[in-house]
C-alpha positions as CSV (number, residue, x, y, z in Angstrom):
1,M,39.3,89.3,196.6
2,K,36.1,91.9,197.9
3,N,34.0,93.6,196.0
4,H,35.6,96.5,196.7
5,D,38.9,96.0,197.5
6,D,41.3,97.2,194.0
7,G,42.3,93.3,193.6
8,I,39.3,92.4,191.5
9,N,40.2,95.3,189.9
10,I,43.3,93.3,189.0
11,V,41.9,89.5,188.4
12,D,39.3,90.9,185.9
13,T,42.2,93.0,184.0
14,I,43.6,89.5,184.2
15,I,40.4,87.4,182.7
16,T,39.7,89.7,180.8
17,L,43.2,89.8,178.9
18,A,43.9,85.9,179.3
19,K,40.9,85.7,177.1
20,H,42.0,88.4,174.8
21,L,44.9,85.4,173.7
22,N,42.6,83.0,173.5
23,M,43.6,81.2,177.0
24,E,41.6,79.9,180.0
25,V,41.8,81.0,182.9
26,V,41.6,79.4,186.2
27,A,41.0,81.0,189.5
28,E,42.7,79.5,192.6
29,G,42.6,79.5,196.0
30,I,38.4,79.8,196.3
31,E,37.7,79.0,199.3
32,T,34.5,81.1,199.5
33,K,30.9,81.0,197.3
34,E,31.2,84.7,197.5
35,Q,34.4,84.3,195.6
36,L,33.1,81.8,193.3
37,E,30.2,83.9,192.2
38,I,32.5,87.4,191.7
39,L,35.0,84.9,189.4
40,N,31.6,83.5,187.9
41,N,30.9,87.1,187.4
42,L,34.1,88.5,185.8
43,G,34.0,86.0,183.3
44,C,36.5,82.9,185.1
45,E,35.7,80.2,183.9
46,F,37.8,77.7,186.2
47,G,38.9,77.7,189.3
48,Q,40.3,75.5,192.0
49,G,40.9,75.7,196.1
50,Y,39.2,74.6,200.1
51,F,35.6,75.9,198.6
52,F,35.7,72.3,196.6
53,S,37.8,70.0,199.0
54,K,41.2,70.3,201.0
55,P,44.5,68.0,199.5
56,L,43.8,64.8,199.1
57,P,45.9,62.0,198.8
58,Y,46.8,60.3,195.2
59,N,44.3,57.3,196.0
60,L,41.0,58.7,196.9
61,V,41.1,61.2,194.7
62,E,42.1,58.2,191.9
63,N,38.9,56.4,193.7
64,I,37.4,59.7,192.4
65,F,38.1,59.3,189.1
66,K,37.4,56.2,189.2
67,S,33.5,56.7,190.3
68,N,33.2,58.2,187.2
69,Y,31.4,61.3,189.6
70,F,32.8,64.1,187.0
71,T,31.2,62.3,183.7
72,K,27.8,61.9,186.0
73,N,28.4,66.0,187.4
74,K,28.9,66.9,184.9
75,L,32.7,68.6,185.4
76,P,35.8,68.0,183.0
77,N,37.8,64.9,183.9
78,K,41.4,66.2,183.8
79,S,44.8,64.3,183.5
80,V,46.4,64.4,186.4
81,N,50.1,64.4,187.5
82,K,50.6,60.6,189.4
83,S,54.0,61.3,190.4
84,R,52.5,63.3,192.7
85,K,52.1,62.4,196.6
86,S,49.0,64.5,197.1
87,F,47.4,67.8,196.2
88,S,44.6,69.7,194.9
89,T,41.0,68.7,193.8
90,N,41.2,69.7,189.9
91,Y,40.2,72.2,188.7
92,F,36.2,72.6,188.1
93,P,33.4,74.6,185.9
94,L,32.9,77.4,187.9
95,D,29.4,78.1,186.5
96,A,28.7,73.9,187.8
97,F,28.9,75.4,191.2
98,A,27.1,78.9,190.7
């Protein structure tokens, strides 16, 4: 997603539609600071992707939750699906990284 791509118009439309429907939007696949800034400017509030972390084994994610990382860094502590062996990092409020 670049500033000049038609894709940005699609993303903007999706975010606007979700807000009109009182839904939260989670952007997936954020890999660069530029993508983060674009999404932040479009009003997307949450995101996940390699920019934050590569997929981690469950035990490492569990240690992150136990260490109070989310509380210390004022990030949301959402529940995790314990039946999965590995998964992407939880989603984060994008303005915390702006």
